[in-house]
MIDOSE-1310 file (N, C-alpha, C; in nm, 2 decimals, decimal comma, always signed):
residues 119
xxxx	+0,09/-0,06/-0,02/+0,03/+0,01/-0,02/+0,08/+0,07/-0,04; +0,20/+0,14/-0,06/+0,32/+0,23/-0,04/+0,25/+0,32/-0,13; +0,28/+0,25/-0,28/+0,23/+0,36/-0,38/+0,08/+0,39/-0,40; +0,16/+0,56/-0,48/+0,04/+0,66/-0,44/-0,12/+0,63/-0,57
xxxx	-0,16/+0,59/-0,50/-0,30/+0,62/-0,57/-0,36/+0,68/-0,61; -0,36/+0,73/-0,59/-0,44/+0,92/-0,62/-0,38/+1,00/-0,67; -0,29/+1,01/-0,78/-0,10/+1,07/-0,80/-0,24/+1,22/-0,78; -0,33/+1,32/-0,88/-0,34/+1,42/-0,92/-0,42/+1,46/-0,78
xxxx	-0,46/+1,29/-0,68/-0,52/+1,42/-0,57/-0,43/+1,37/-0,48; -0,38/+1,41/-0,47/-0,24/+1,37/-0,36/-0,11/+1,47/-0,47; -0,17/+1,51/-0,50/-0,05/+1,62/-0,54/-0,14/+1,77/-0,54; -0,22/+1,77/-0,43/-0,29/+1,87/-0,32/-0,48/+1,92/-0,36
xxxx	-0,52/+1,86/-0,58/-0,70/+1,84/-0,57/-0,71/+1,88/-0,48; -0,69/+1,69/-0,37/-0,83/+1,65/-0,29/-0,81/+1,82/-0,23; -0,76/+1,83/-0,14/-0,80/+1,96/-0,12/-0,92/+2,07/-0,14; -0,88/+2,10/-0,35/-0,97/+2,17/-0,38/-1,16/+2,12/-0,41
xxxx	-1,18/+2,00/-0,38/-1,24/+1,98/-0,34/-1,37/+1,95/-0,15; -1,49/+2,01/-0,20/-1,55/+2,06/-0,04/-1,55/+1,91/+0,04; -1,58/+1,89/+0,21/-1,57/+1,75/+0,23/-1,69/+1,67/+0,17; -1,81/+1,68/+0,15/-1,86/+1,61/+0,09/-1,82/+1,54/+0,02
xxxx	-1,78/+1,62/-0,13/-1,69/+1,56/-0,27/-1,57/+1,47/-0,17; -1,52/+1,48/-0,12/-1,43/+1,37/-0,06/-1,49/+1,31/+0,06; -1,55/+1,30/+0,06/-1,62/+1,18/+0,08/-1,69/+1,09/+0,04; -1,78/+1,15/-0,06/-1,80/+1,03/-0,19/-1,73/+1,01/-0,27
xxxx	-1,60/+1,00/-0,29/-1,54/+1,03/-0,26/-1,49/+0,78/-0,30; -1,42/+0,93/-0,16/-1,42/+0,80/-0,05/-1,51/+0,64/-0,08; -1,67/+0,67/-0,02/-1,79/+0,62/-0,06/-1,75/+0,50/-0,13; -1,71/+0,59/-0,35/-1,68/+0,49/-0,39/-1,58/+0,42/-0,43
xxxx	-1,51/+0,41/-0,38/-1,35/+0,35/-0,32/-1,46/+0,23/-0,19; -1,54/+0,25/-0,15/-1,57/+0,24/+0,00/-1,66/+0,12/-0,07; -1,75/+0,12/-0,16/-1,85/+0,12/-0,22/-1,86/-0,03/-0,30; -1,74/+0,03/-0,34/-1,65/-0,12/-0,51/-1,60/-0,20/-0,38
xxxx	-1,56/-0,16/-0,30/-1,50/-0,29/-0,20/-1,60/-0,41/-0,15; -1,67/-0,32/-0,14/-1,74/-0,36/-0,02/-1,82/-0,49/-0,15; -1,85/-0,44/-0,29/-1,92/-0,58/-0,35/-1,82/-0,66/-0,46; -1,70/-0,56/-0,42/-1,59/-0,72/-0,47/-1,53/-0,81/-0,35
xxxx	-1,59/-0,74/-0,24/-1,51/-0,84/-0,13/-1,57/-1,02/-0,13; -1,63/-1,00/-0,19/-1,72/-1,19/-0,18/-1,63/-1,26/-0,35; -1,63/-1,15/-0,43/-1,64/-1,19/-0,61/-1,55/-1,26/-0,61; -1,38/-1,14/-0,55/-1,22/-1,08/-0,62/-1,26/-1,05/-0,50
xxxx	-1,15/-1,09/-0,41/-1,05/-1,01/-0,30/-0,97/-0,91/-0,36; -0,92/-0,95/-0,44/-0,83/-0,90/-0,44/-0,83/-0,76/-0,53; -0,94/-0,75/-0,62/-1,00/-0,65/-0,67/-1,11/-0,56/-0,49; -1,14/-0,55/-0,43/-1,15/-0,60/-0,31/-1,06/-0,46/-0,18
xxxx	-0,95/-0,57/-0,17/-0,81/-0,50/-0,08/-0,83/-0,38/-0,21; -0,79/-0,34/-0,30/-0,76/-0,26/-0,40/-0,75/-0,10/-0,35; -0,92/-0,19/-0,39/-1,03/-0,11/-0,37/-1,06/-0,03/-0,20; -1,00/-0,04/-0,10/-1,03/-0,08/+0,03/-0,84/+0,03/-0,02
xxxx	-0,75/-0,02/-0,01/-0,62/+0,07/-0,07/-0,71/+0,22/-0,06; -0,71/+0,21/-0,15/-0,69/+0,37/-0,25/-0,85/+0,41/-0,16; -1,00/+0,30/-0,09/-1,08/+0,47/+0,01/-0,99/+0,50/+0,12; -0,85/+0,36/+0,15/-0,78/+0,44/+0,24/-0,79/+0,51/+0,26
xxxx	-0,67/+0,57/+0,18/-0,52/+0,75/+0,10/-0,65/+0,84/+0,10; -0,77/+0,80/+0,04/-0,80/+0,89/+0,03/-0,88/+0,95/+0,17; -0,93/+0,89/+0,29/-0,95/+0,85/+0,38/-0,76/+1,02/+0,42; -0,71/+0,86/+0,44/-0,57/+0,95/+0,45/-0,56/+1,13/+0,43
xxxx	-0,54/+1,14/+0,28/-0,57/+1,26/+0,24/-0,69/+1,40/+0,27; -0,81/+1,31/+0,34/-0,90/+1,41/+0,41/-0,85/+1,50/+0,47; -0,87/+1,28/+0,58/-0,78/+1,40/+0,77/-0,62/+1,54/+0,78; -0,59/+1,53/+0,60/-0,40/+1,66/+0,63/-0,47/+1,68/+0,59
xxxx	-0,59/+1,74/+0,52/-0,68/+1,89/+0,50/-0,66/+1,97/+0,58; -0,67/+2,11/+0,54/-0,55/+2,18/+0,71/-0,77/+2,29/+0,64; -0,77/+2,19/+0,65/-0,92/+2,30/+0,59/-1,07/+2,23/+0,68; -0,97/+2,11/+0,76/-1,04/+2,02/+0,86/-1,02/+2,07/+1,03
xxxx	-0,88/+2,09/+0,99/-0,73/+2,11/+1,16/-0,87/+2,25/+1,25; -0,96/+2,31/+1,16/-1,02/+2,41/+1,25/-1,18/+2,27/+1,29; -1,19/+2,22/+1,30/-1,31/+2,10/+1,37/-1,25/+1,99/+1,41; -1,21/+1,98/+1,50/-1,19/+1,79/+1,57/-1,28/+1,76/+1,63
xxxx	-1,40/+1,78/+1,56/-1,54/+1,72/+1,59/-1,49/+1,64/+1,47; -1,47/+1,70/+1,34/-1,49/+1,69/+1,20/-1,40/+1,60/+1,18; -1,30/+1,58/+1,24/-1,17/+1,47/+1,27/-1,19/+1,36/+1,32; -1,24/+1,33/+1,35/-1,28/+1,24/+1,51/-1,43/+1,20/+1,40
xxxx	-1,47/+1,20/+1,40/-1,58/+1,19/+1,28/-1,49/+1,10/+1,15; -1,41/+1,15/+1,06/-1,37/+1,07/+0,96/-1,27/+1,04/+1,02; -1,21/+1,05/+1,12/-1,11/+0,91/+1,15/-1,21/+0,88/+1,22; -1,30/+0,81/+1,29/-1,37/+0,66/+1,30/-1,43/+0,63/+1,17
xxxx	-1,45/+0,69/+1,08/-1,54/+0,68/+0,96/-1,38/+0,50/+0,89; -1,35/+0,54/+0,92/-1,17/+0,50/+0,85/-1,17/+0,41/+0,93; -1,15/+0,41/+1,02/-1,12/+0,24/+1,13/-1,29/+0,14/+1,09; -1,40/+0,25/+1,07/-1,49/+0,16/+1,10/-1,48/+0,07/+0,98
xxxx	-1,47/+0,14/+0,84/-1,40/+0,15/+0,69/-1,28/-0,03/+0,66; -1,17/+0,05/+0,75/-1,06/-0,06/+0,77/-1,18/-0,19/+0,84; -1,22/-0,17/+0,92/-1,24/-0,27/+1,04/-1,35/-0,41/+0,98; -1,47/-0,34/+0,89/-1,54/-0,42/+0,81/-1,45/-0,46/+0,72
xxxx	-1,35/-0,46/+0,61/-1,35/-0,48/+0,53/-1,20/-0,55/+0,57; -1,09/-0,52/+0,62/-0,99/-0,57/+0,63/-1,01/-0,68/+0,78; -1,05/-0,60/+0,89/-1,02/-0,71/+1,06/-1,17/-0,81/+1,08; -1,17/-0,80/+1,24/-1,25/-0,85/+1,23/-1,34/-0,86/+1,29
xxxx	-1,44/-0,71/+1,20/-1,57/-0,59/+1,23/-1,62/-0,69/+1,34; -1,55/-0,63/+1,42/-1,56/-0,57/+1,54/-1,70/-0,48/+1,64; -1,75/-0,32/+1,50/-1,82/-0,32/+1,52/-1,95/-0,31/+1,47; -1,97/-0,44/+1,43/-2,09/-0,51/+1,33/-2,12/-0,39/+1,28
xxxx	-2,06/-0,33/+1,18/-2,08/-0,27/+0,99/-2,17/-0,41/+0,98; -2,20/-0,42/+0,85/-2,31/-0,42/+0,70/-2,26/-0,30/+0,62; -2,20/-0,37/+0,51/-2,23/-0,34/+0,38/-2,33/-0,24/+0,32; -2,43/-0,21/+0,40/-2,47/-0,13/+0,35/-2,54/-0,02/+0,44
xxxx	-2,49/-0,05/+0,56/-2,46/+0,02/+0,60/-2,35/+0,20/+0,57; -2,29/+0,11/+0,56/-2,21/+0,23/+0,49/-2,27/+0,24/+0,37; -2,30/+0,15/+0,30/-2,32/+0,22/+0,17/-2,39/+0,37/+0,19; -2,47/+0,35/+0,27/-2,59/+0,44/+0,28/-2,60/+0,54/+0,33
xxxx	-2,46/+0,56/+0,45/-2,38/+0,61/+0,51/-2,34/+0,69/+0,41; -2,22/+0,66/+0,29/-2,13/+0,68/+0,24/-2,23/+0,84/+0,09; -2,36/+0,68/+0,08/-2,43/+0,84/-0,04/-2,42/+0,91/+0,00; -2,52/+0,99/+0,14/-2,54/+1,06/+0,17/-2,41/+1,20/+0,14
xxxx	-2,35/+1,12/+0,15/-2,22/+1,23/+0,07/-2,25/+1,25/-0,04; -2,20/+1,18/-0,08/-2,26/+1,20/-0,25/-2,36/+1,22/-0,30; -2,44/+1,24/-0,24/-2,61/+1,32/-0,26/-2,65/+1,45/-0,27; -2,55/+1,48/-0,13/-2,52/+1,62/-0,06/-2,40/+1,70/-0,17
xxxx	-2,25/+1,67/-0,20/-2,24/+1,70/-0,35/-2,27/+1,73/-0,47; -2,33/+1,66/-0,52/-2,37/+1,62/-0,65/-2,54/+1,75/-0,61; -2,62/+1,82/-0,50/-2,66/+1,86/-0,47/-2,58/+2,02/-0,51; -2,50/+2,06/-0,42/-2,47/+2,16/-0,41/-2,38/+2,14/-0,50
xxxx	-2,30/+2,12/-0,57/-2,17/+2,11/-0,70/-2,20/+2,13/-0,84; -2,38/+2,05/-0,83/-2,39/+1,98/-0,93/-2,35/+1,87/-1,05; -2,22/+1,79/-0,97/-2,21/+1,67/-0,97/-2,03/+1,61/-0,88; -2,06/+1,52/-0,91/-1,92/+1,51/-0,86/-1,83/+1,51/-0,94
xxx	-1,75/+1,50/-0,93/-1,60/+1,56/-0,99/-1,49/+1,47/-0,99; -1,41/+1,41/-1,03/-1,29/+1,34/-1,01/-1,21/+1,43/-0,89; -1,14/+1,31/-0,91/-1,00/+1,32/-0,82/-0,89/+1,36/-0,86
């Protein structure tokens, strides 16, 4: 997981997106990982790594530093996703519950910007 998957995002473009857009994109990778989990674990694993990378870029966004509660929620969502897809699922998450959480961000981003762009 050392190689950067989202080169443009890592170069700073990610920080030009709103938080709802950022989490909408994270949700796309989470959804992909959930969808492929039983069919092709390697594809699911790569999607999980991309989602974790996007979470990390979101957590590093300087705009979010002013809100410790926001950072805690982002970090908590990252923890739940990692636990569900790569851990023991000690929190009891489900694919549909994660999808519902992230879909709300994608819908909000689409409404506020007229569509979700690519990172």
